[in-house]
C-alpha positions as CSV (number, residue, x, y, z in Angstrom):
1,M,17.9,10.3,24.5
2,I,15.6,12.7,22.6
3,T,12.4,13.6,24.5
4,L,8.8,13.9,23.3
5,E,9.0,17.6,23.7
6,Q,12.0,17.8,21.4
7,L,10.3,15.7,18.8
8,I,7.3,18.0,18.9
9,E,9.5,21.1,18.7
10,Y,11.3,19.9,15.6
11,A,8.3,18.3,13.9
12,H,8.0,19.1,10.2
13,D,5.3,21.6,9.1
14,P,3.6,19.9,6.2
15,S,2.1,23.2,4.9
16,L,5.6,24.2,3.9
17,D,5.6,21.4,1.3
18,V,3.0,23.2,-0.9
19,R,5.3,26.2,-1.1
20,V,8.5,24.3,-1.7
21,F,7.3,21.9,-4.5
22,P,6.8,23.3,-8.0
23,P,3.7,22.3,-10.1
24,P,3.9,18.7,-11.2
25,H,5.5,17.9,-14.4
26,K,6.2,14.6,-16.1
27,S,9.8,13.5,-16.2
28,K,11.4,10.7,-18.2
29,D,10.9,8.5,-15.1
30,W,7.1,8.7,-15.2
31,L,5.5,5.7,-17.0
32,D,1.9,6.6,-17.9
33,L,0.0,3.4,-18.8
34,V,-3.3,5.2,-19.3
35,G,-2.3,8.4,-21.1
36,K,-3.0,9.3,-24.7
37,S,0.5,8.4,-25.8
38,S,0.7,4.6,-26.1
39,V,3.5,2.6,-24.5
40,D,5.4,0.3,-26.8
41,T,4.0,-3.2,-26.4
42,R,7.4,-4.8,-26.7
43,L,8.6,-2.6,-23.8
44,K,5.7,-3.7,-21.7
45,E,6.5,-7.3,-22.5
46,D,10.1,-6.8,-21.6
47,W,9.2,-5.2,-18.3
48,R,6.7,-7.9,-17.5
49,A,9.2,-10.7,-18.4
50,A,11.9,-9.1,-16.2
51,G,9.4,-8.8,-13.3
52,M,8.3,-12.4,-13.6
53,E,11.9,-13.6,-13.7
54,S,12.6,-11.6,-10.5
55,I,9.7,-13.3,-8.7
56,A,10.6,-16.8,-10.0
57,T,14.2,-16.5,-8.8
58,G,13.3,-15.4,-5.3
59,K,14.5,-11.8,-5.7
60,V,11.2,-10.3,-4.6
61,G,9.8,-10.0,-1.1
62,V,6.4,-8.6,0.0
63,L,5.9,-6.0,2.7
64,M,2.3,-5.4,4.0
65,M,1.7,-2.4,6.2
66,A,-0.8,-3.3,9.0
67,G,0.1,-1.1,11.9
68,G,-2.4,1.7,11.8
69,L,-5.1,2.4,14.3
70,S,-7.8,2.7,11.6
71,T,-9.3,5.7,13.4
72,R,-11.7,6.3,10.5
73,W,-12.9,2.6,10.9
74,G,-14.3,3.4,14.3
75,S,-15.2,0.5,16.7
76,H,-15.8,-2.1,14.0
77,G,-13.0,-4.3,14.9
78,L,-9.8,-5.0,12.9
79,R,-10.2,-3.6,9.4
80,G,-8.4,-6.6,7.9
81,N,-11.2,-8.9,9.1
82,A,-13.9,-6.8,7.2
83,E,-15.9,-8.9,4.7
84,I,-15.0,-7.8,1.2
85,G,-15.9,-10.8,-1.0
86,P,-18.9,-9.8,-3.2
87,I,-20.4,-13.3,-2.7
88,T,-18.2,-15.4,-0.3
89,N,-17.7,-12.5,2.2
90,R,-14.0,-13.4,2.4
91,S,-12.1,-11.0,4.5
92,I,-9.7,-8.3,3.2
93,F,-6.8,-10.3,4.9
94,Q,-7.9,-13.5,3.2
95,L,-8.2,-11.8,-0.2
96,Q,-4.7,-10.3,0.0
97,M,-3.1,-13.4,1.4
98,E,-4.6,-15.5,-1.4
99,K,-2.9,-13.3,-3.8
100,V,0.5,-13.9,-2.1
101,L,-0.2,-17.6,-2.0
102,A,-1.2,-17.7,-5.6
103,I,2.0,-15.9,-6.6
104,G,4.0,-18.6,-4.9
105,K,2.1,-21.3,-6.7
106,K,2.4,-19.6,-10.1
107,Y,6.1,-19.0,-9.9
108,R,6.9,-22.1,-7.7
109,R,8.7,-19.8,-5.3
110,Q,6.8,-18.5,-2.3
111,P,8.0,-14.9,-1.6
112,H,8.7,-14.0,2.0
113,L,5.9,-11.9,3.4
114,L,6.8,-9.2,6.0
115,I,3.9,-7.7,8.0
116,V,4.6,-4.5,9.8
117,T,2.2,-4.1,12.8
118,S,2.3,-1.8,15.8
119,E,1.6,-2.2,19.5
120,A,-1.9,-1.1,18.9
121,A,-2.7,-3.8,16.2
122,H,0.0,-6.5,16.7
123,Q,-1.9,-8.9,18.9
124,E,-5.2,-8.8,16.8
125,T,-3.3,-9.1,13.5
126,V,-1.2,-12.0,14.6
127,G,-4.3,-13.6,16.1
128,A,-6.2,-13.3,12.8
129,F,-3.4,-15.1,11.0
130,C,-3.1,-17.8,13.6
131,K,-6.9,-18.3,13.6
132,H,-6.9,-18.9,9.9
133,N,-3.7,-20.9,9.7
134,Y,-1.9,-18.1,8.0
135,F,-4.5,-18.3,5.2
136,G,-2.6,-21.2,3.7
137,L,0.8,-19.5,3.6
138,P,3.8,-21.4,5.0
139,E,4.3,-20.0,8.5
140,K,8.1,-19.9,8.0
141,D,7.6,-17.4,5.2
142,V,5.5,-14.9,7.2
143,W,7.6,-12.5,9.3
144,F,5.9,-10.1,11.7
145,C,7.7,-6.9,12.8
146,E,6.4,-4.2,15.0
147,Q,6.8,-0.4,14.5
148,T,7.1,2.0,17.4
149,C,4.4,4.0,19.1
150,L,4.6,7.5,20.7
151,P,2.3,9.2,23.2
152,V,-0.7,11.2,22.0
153,F,-0.4,14.8,23.4
154,G,-2.4,18.0,23.9
155,T,-1.7,21.6,23.0
156,G,0.9,21.8,25.8
157,A,2.9,18.8,24.7
158,Q,1.6,16.9,27.7
159,P,1.0,13.2,27.1
160,I,-2.6,12.1,27.4
161,T,-3.5,9.2,29.7
162,N,-6.4,6.8,29.6
163,D,-8.7,5.7,32.4
164,K,-6.0,3.5,33.9
165,G,-3.5,6.3,34.0
166,S,-1.3,4.9,31.1
167,A,-0.2,7.1,28.2
168,V,-2.4,6.8,25.1
169,L,0.0,5.6,22.4
170,C,-0.3,5.9,18.6
171,P,1.7,4.2,15.9
172,T,4.3,6.5,14.2
173,G,3.2,6.0,10.6
174,H,4.4,3.9,7.7
175,G,7.7,5.9,7.8
176,A,8.6,3.7,10.8
177,M,8.8,0.6,8.6
178,L,12.5,0.8,8.1
179,E,13.2,1.0,11.8
180,A,10.9,-2.0,12.3
181,L,12.7,-4.0,9.6
182,V,16.0,-3.3,11.3
183,K,15.0,-3.9,14.9
184,S,13.2,-7.2,14.0
185,G,16.2,-8.4,12.0
186,C,14.0,-8.8,8.9
187,L,16.2,-6.4,6.8
188,E,19.2,-8.5,7.5
189,L,17.3,-11.7,6.7
190,L,16.2,-10.3,3.4
191,V,19.8,-9.6,2.5
192,D,20.9,-13.0,3.6
193,E,18.1,-14.6,1.5
194,G,19.2,-12.8,-1.6
195,V,16.0,-10.7,-1.8
196,E,16.7,-7.6,-4.0
197,F,13.3,-6.0,-4.3
198,L,10.6,-5.4,-1.7
199,F,7.1,-4.9,-3.0
200,Y,5.3,-2.6,-0.4
201,F,1.6,-2.1,-0.2
202,Q,-1.2,-1.2,2.3
203,Y,-3.8,-4.0,2.7
204,P,-7.0,-1.9,2.6
205,N,-6.5,-1.4,-1.2
206,V,-8.5,-4.5,-2.3
207,L,-7.5,-4.0,-6.0
208,E,-3.8,-4.1,-5.2
209,R,-1.7,-6.0,-7.8
210,I,0.7,-7.5,-5.4
211,C,4.1,-8.2,-7.0
212,D,2.9,-6.5,-10.2
213,P,5.4,-8.0,-12.8
214,L,5.2,-4.9,-15.0
215,M,6.0,-2.5,-12.2
216,L,8.8,-4.8,-10.9
217,G,10.3,-5.1,-14.4
218,Y,10.1,-1.4,-15.1
219,H,11.8,-0.8,-11.7
220,R,14.5,-3.4,-12.4
221,L,15.3,-2.6,-16.0
222,G,15.1,1.2,-15.3
223,E,17.7,0.7,-12.5
224,Y,15.6,2.7,-10.1
225,E,16.2,2.5,-6.3
226,V,12.5,3.2,-5.6
227,T,9.4,3.0,-7.8
228,T,5.9,4.0,-6.8
229,K,2.4,4.1,-8.3
230,G,-0.2,6.7,-8.8
231,F,-3.4,7.5,-10.8
232,Y,-5.1,10.5,-12.3
233,G,-8.7,11.5,-11.6
234,S,-9.0,11.3,-7.9
235,N,-11.7,13.2,-6.0
236,P,-10.4,16.5,-4.8
237,E,-11.8,15.8,-1.3
238,E,-10.1,12.3,-1.0
239,L,-7.5,12.1,1.6
240,L,-4.7,11.1,-0.8
241,G,-1.3,12.6,-1.3
242,R,-0.2,13.9,-4.7
243,M,2.8,12.9,-6.8
244,V,5.2,15.7,-8.1
245,S,8.7,15.9,-9.4
246,D,11.3,18.3,-8.1
247,G,13.5,17.8,-11.2
248,K,15.5,15.1,-9.5
249,S,13.1,12.6,-8.0
250,V,9.5,11.7,-7.6
251,R,8.1,13.3,-4.4
252,V,4.8,13.1,-2.5
253,V,2.9,16.0,-0.9
254,E,0.4,14.5,1.6
255,Y,-3.2,15.7,1.8
256,F,-2.8,17.2,5.2
257,A,-0.4,19.8,3.7
258,V,-3.4,21.6,2.3
259,A,-5.9,20.8,5.0
260,Q,-5.8,24.3,6.6
261,G,-5.8,26.4,3.5
262,P,-6.7,26.7,-0.2
263,R,-5.3,24.0,-2.4
264,P,-2.7,25.1,-4.9
265,S,-3.9,25.2,-8.5
266,W,-1.9,22.1,-9.5
267,W,-3.4,19.9,-6.8
268,N,-6.2,18.4,-8.8
269,E,-3.9,17.9,-11.9
270,A,-1.3,15.8,-10.1
271,P,-1.6,12.0,-9.9
272,A,-2.7,10.7,-6.6
273,S,-0.4,8.4,-4.5
274,M,-1.5,4.8,-4.0
275,A,1.2,4.2,-1.4
276,T,2.5,1.3,-3.4
277,Y,6.3,1.0,-3.8
278,V,9.1,-1.2,-5.0
279,W,12.2,-0.7,-2.8
280,N,15.6,-1.9,-3.6
281,V,16.7,-3.8,-0.5
282,A,20.3,-2.4,-1.0
283,F,18.8,1.1,-0.9
284,L,17.1,0.5,2.4
285,A,20.3,-1.0,3.8
286,R,22.2,2.1,2.6
287,C,19.7,4.4,4.4
288,V,20.4,2.4,7.6
289,K,24.1,2.6,7.1
290,E,24.0,6.4,6.4
291,K,21.7,6.8,9.4
292,V,18.9,8.5,7.4
293,E,16.4,10.1,9.8
294,L,12.9,10.8,8.5
295,P,11.1,13.9,9.8
296,Y,8.1,13.6,12.2
297,Y,4.9,15.4,11.4
298,R,2.6,16.8,14.1
299,L,-0.9,15.8,13.0
300,P,-4.4,15.9,14.6
301,Y,-5.3,12.7,16.5
302,R,-8.9,11.6,16.1
303,G,-8.8,8.2,17.8
304,R,-10.9,6.8,20.5
305,G,-11.1,8.9,23.6
306,S,-10.3,12.2,22.0
307,G,-13.6,13.6,23.2
308,G,-13.5,16.5,20.8
309,K,-10.4,17.9,22.5
310,P,-7.5,19.1,20.2
311,L,-5.1,16.2,20.5
312,Y,-2.1,15.5,18.3
313,K,0.2,12.6,17.3
314,L,3.6,12.3,15.6
315,E,4.0,10.4,12.4
316,R,6.7,9.7,9.8
317,F,6.1,8.7,6.2
318,A,7.8,6.3,3.9
319,F,7.7,8.8,1.0
320,D,10.3,10.9,2.8
321,L,12.8,8.2,1.8
322,L,12.4,9.2,-1.9
323,P,14.8,12.2,-1.9
324,H,17.5,9.9,-0.6
325,A,17.3,7.6,-3.6
326,R,19.7,8.1,-6.5
327,S,16.9,7.3,-9.0
328,T,13.1,7.1,-8.6
329,G,10.3,5.9,-11.0
330,L,6.6,6.4,-11.1
331,V,4.0,4.1,-12.8
332,I,0.6,5.7,-13.5
333,V,-2.2,3.3,-13.7
334,D,-6.0,3.1,-14.2
335,R,-7.7,3.6,-10.9
336,S,-10.7,1.4,-11.7
337,E,-8.2,-1.5,-12.2
338,E,-5.9,-1.0,-9.3
339,Y,-7.2,1.2,-6.4
340,A,-10.2,0.8,-4.1
341,A,-9.3,1.3,-0.5
342,V,-11.4,0.5,2.5
343,K,-10.9,3.4,4.8
344,E,-14.1,3.8,6.7
345,P,-17.3,1.6,7.0
346,S,-19.1,3.6,4.3
347,S,-16.3,2.7,1.8
348,L,-16.7,-1.0,2.3
349,Q,-19.6,-1.5,-0.1
350,T,-17.9,0.9,-2.6
351,A,-14.7,-1.3,-2.5
352,R,-16.8,-4.5,-2.8
353,T,-18.6,-3.1,-5.9
354,A,-15.2,-2.1,-7.4
355,L,-13.9,-5.6,-6.8
356,C,-17.0,-7.1,-8.4
357,G,-16.7,-4.7,-11.4
358,L,-13.0,-5.8,-11.9
359,Y,-14.0,-9.4,-12.1
360,Q,-16.8,-8.6,-14.5
361,R,-14.4,-6.8,-16.9
362,W,-12.0,-9.7,-16.7
363,L,-14.7,-12.1,-17.7
364,E,-15.9,-9.8,-20.5
365,R,-12.4,-9.3,-21.9
366,S,-11.9,-13.1,-21.7
367,G,-14.9,-13.7,-24.0
368,A,-17.4,-14.8,-21.3
369,R,-21.0,-13.6,-21.4
370,P,-23.4,-13.1,-18.6
371,K,-26.9,-14.5,-18.8
372,R,-28.4,-11.3,-17.4
373,P,-27.1,-7.8,-16.7
374,D,-25.1,-6.9,-13.5
375,C,-24.4,-10.5,-12.5
376,R,-22.5,-10.6,-9.2
377,V,-19.2,-12.5,-9.6
378,E,-16.2,-13.4,-7.6
379,I,-12.9,-14.8,-8.7
380,S,-10.4,-16.1,-6.1
381,P,-6.8,-15.2,-6.7
382,L,-6.1,-18.9,-6.4
383,F,-8.1,-19.4,-9.6
384,A,-6.7,-16.5,-11.5
385,L,-4.4,-13.6,-10.5
386,D,-5.3,-11.6,-13.6
387,E,-7.4,-11.7,-16.7
388,N,-4.6,-13.4,-18.7
389,E,-4.8,-16.4,-16.3
390,L,-8.6,-16.3,-16.5
391,K,-8.5,-16.5,-20.3
392,Q,-6.4,-19.6,-20.2
393,K,-8.8,-21.4,-17.8
394,L,-12.2,-20.5,-19.2
395,P,-13.7,-22.8,-21.8
396,P,-14.8,-21.3,-25.1
397,H,-18.2,-19.5,-25.2
398,F,-18.4,-19.5,-21.4
399,T,-21.6,-18.1,-20.0
400,Y,-22.4,-17.4,-16.4
401,D,-25.3,-16.4,-14.1
402,D,-25.6,-14.3,-11.0
403,G,-23.6,-15.6,-8.1
404,L,-20.6,-17.0,-10.1
405,V,-17.7,-17.9,-7.8
406,L,-14.5,-19.2,-9.3
407,V,-12.1,-20.8,-6.8
């Protein structure tokens, strides 16, 4: 059995990634939905129709990552319980689960929801779902699986202990999701249920378009094994990875690869990674069969109890599965429409404002008019998943005042 010392010894040095990867270039597998060159409307309609058909026939499952320690969130409780609704103060969990529930109602086929937690977050996460009756979702369609944890260690590879003498453990990153799916039996269940595509997202992104039909259809008709999402125009200081192409597949260089030195000239030009994926279930099963092992990264640990000492953790990342895929796609989207992540307490209000702004644009593009500037609005996913649904439900010449809530 491999030891912690051996894992540390062979941990991947992320700074090497910057030297290995060439400057980013667009390949034929990059779909830019916001660039100057317009995408054929008929193509988008075909992709959207294919994605909708996949959902309606039960070929799509949903995977939500919820195993992190949220070290940047501090001592504010479980991040999923944070109040994000601009008016109702509904939690992040409730918002995301209402999207999943609305998808089931729209397509008359409730997708299976897989939630990957960790030892550090499992009890609280399951407790939140039980407390709120799974947010209306059928309990049989919600599957929890737990990723592994490893000890936090110091400069001498010695595990750190807490006040009780037990090792301080840390989740091993979203790259542990495949192992969690296998150990829990969820991957086998997906295969048995005929699920072909797994829509993967991280719940702090409150603008996430869960089961985005266009992305699913682009993935399916393009015959990709993995498709991911990104956007241009990120803040250079944001802790986000960057998307590049190595000539064969889409790759991700994480932000910590340039943390200790000057960023390469191409860093600010490359699209940022949203950590949203569509995985072929058959591809994930093949990775298991071929015993694909993802590298560990030795990263600084800034969790509770670090006390300013140099401590470290080992993590793996899902994007390291990309080079093992025979084909990969990338969809580039408008950040203001699809990405606003709650990472630390200070970003909560920013994300809430972004969510309110999205609803305001939906109303404007649907022909609705506010009675005064900057009206606060909130639209439950159960009322409308997108602006197209909203247009169908609003009466002609609809006007609204501050505090509008559509449920």
